[in-house]
C-alpha distance (Angstrom), angle and dihedral (degrees) to the residues before:
residue distance angle dihedral
X1 . . .
X2 3.84 . .
X3 3.85 92.7 .
X4 3.82 90.0 53.0
X5 3.80 89.8 56.6
X6 3.84 91.2 46.5
X7 3.83 90.9 51.2
X8 3.77 92.1 48.8
X9 3.80 88.5 49.8
X10 3.81 92.5 49.6
X11 3.78 91.6 49.8
X12 3.87 92.6 57.7
X13 3.76 94.7 48.3
X14 3.83 109.8 92.5
X15 3.74 130.5 162.6
X16 3.94 96.0 -164.7
X17 3.71 130.1 54.2
X18 3.83 108.2 -108.7
X19 3.78 93.0 -144.8
X20 3.87 95.9 55.2
X21 3.82 136.4 74.0
X22 3.83 120.2 -136.4
X23 3.70 133.4 -153.9
X24 3.87 116.8 -127.1
X25 3.77 91.1 -109.9
X26 3.93 90.1 53.4
X27 3.71 88.4 50.5
X28 3.83 92.1 49.1
X29 3.77 92.8 48.3
X30 3.88 92.5 48.2
X31 3.82 93.2 49.3
X32 3.82 94.5 36.9
X33 3.74 93.4 -125.4
X34 3.81 131.1 124.4
X35 3.76 118.0 -83.1
X36 3.91 86.3 -124.6
X37 3.85 89.1 59.2
X38 3.84 89.4 56.7
X39 3.75 90.4 49.7
X40 3.84 90.3 48.3
X41 3.80 89.2 53.7
X42 3.72 91.5 51.1
X43 3.89 92.2 49.6
X44 3.77 93.6 43.0
X45 3.91 106.0 129.4
X46 3.81 98.7 -152.9
X47 3.72 101.5 41.4
X48 3.82 115.2 3.6
X49 3.68 129.8 -172.9
X50 3.80 104.0 -113.1
X51 3.75 112.5 -114.0
X52 3.84 136.4 160.0
X53 3.84 137.5 -163.1
X54 3.78 120.3 -114.3
X55 3.83 89.0 -134.0
X56 3.70 137.5 -17.5
X57 3.89 106.3 -44.1
X58 3.81 87.1 -6.4
X59 3.72 130.0 135.3
X60 3.87 123.5 -57.5
X61 3.78 120.5 -110.8
X62 3.72 133.7 -178.3
X63 3.75 121.1 -157.2
X64 3.76 116.5 -122.1
X65 3.73 90.4 -129.1
X66 3.81 92.3 55.5
X67 3.78 91.9 44.9
X68 3.92 91.6 54.6
X69 3.77 90.8 47.4
X70 3.85 92.7 47.7
X71 3.85 92.0 48.5
X72 3.83 91.1 46.8
X73 3.83 90.9 50.8
X74 3.81 91.7 49.7
X75 3.70 98.1 40.0
X76 3.82 112.1 141.7
X77 3.87 113.7 -128.0
X78 3.75 110.8 -161.1
X79 3.80 91.9 -156.2
X80 3.88 89.1 66.4
X81 3.85 95.8 45.6
């Protein structure tokens, strides 16, 4: 029963607004990582961070919802390290 409560709490925690799209530099600034790291996550072949272009050859954007899901999926749990 405790694990169910933890999962519910984890789901409600989000860093990014689900209704907004973010530029890679905004993602990098919020997460305190390099902009190159964000681009590497987007280009990752096995498990990419979902991103889209605003128009053909336009700027990249990541939806807040996709960012929150990606971060939840890749969350580091020290008890398993």
